[in-house]
N, C-alpha and C positions, 0 to 999 in steps of 0.2 A: 784504800779500798780493798776488801777481800784478803786481809792479812792472814787469817786462819787458813783459808783455802790455798793461798800461795805457799804456806809452809807445808800443807798436805801434798801439793804438787812436787815440791822439792823432796819430800820424804819418799814419794812414789818413784821419782826418778832415780834416787839413790838405791832404792830397793831393786829396781829393774837392773841397774848396773851391777849390784852385789850378786844377783842371781845369774849374771853373765848372759842376760838376754840381749844386751847391746854392748858395743865397745865405744870408747872415746865419747863423742857427742852424737852417737848414732841414732838420733831420732828426737822427736819432740813429745812431751807429755802435755796433755791438755785436759781441761775440766770445764764443763758447762757451769756458768754462774748466772742463774736466772734464765729467762727465756731468750734473751738476745745477746748475751755476753759470754765470752769464753776466756779462760786463763790458759796461757801457753808458755812453755819454757822457750827461751830465746834460741834462735838458730846459731849453731857453731860454738856454743859455750860448753865447757866441760862441767858436768853436774856438780862435782865436788867444789867447784869454784863459785857456783851460783849462790845468790842470796835472794830473799823474798823480793827485794827491789828490782831484781833482774827479770822476774816473771812479768809477762806482758798481758794486758787485758785488751781483747779485741772484740769487735761487734761481728755480727753474722756476715757482714760484707768484707771481713778481714781488715777493717780500719782500726788502727791503734787508738784505744780510748785512754789507756794509761800505760806508761812505761816508755823507755828510751831505746830499748833493744829491738832488733829485727825479729818478728815472730816466726 
């Protein structure tokens, strides 16, 4: 689910890192996916090591809808 959007999140995270706006895993990148879902990079992971499967889909109550990582 949301494979294209997950790749966009990873690209954005790497660009933020490249521009020295953060260091290490210094934050999360998120994206709205429809009205009630959000894609979020997982906590504590280094962006260069992430894959699309690591991106977590959550609902507006922060419940994990898809993914195994901590949002």
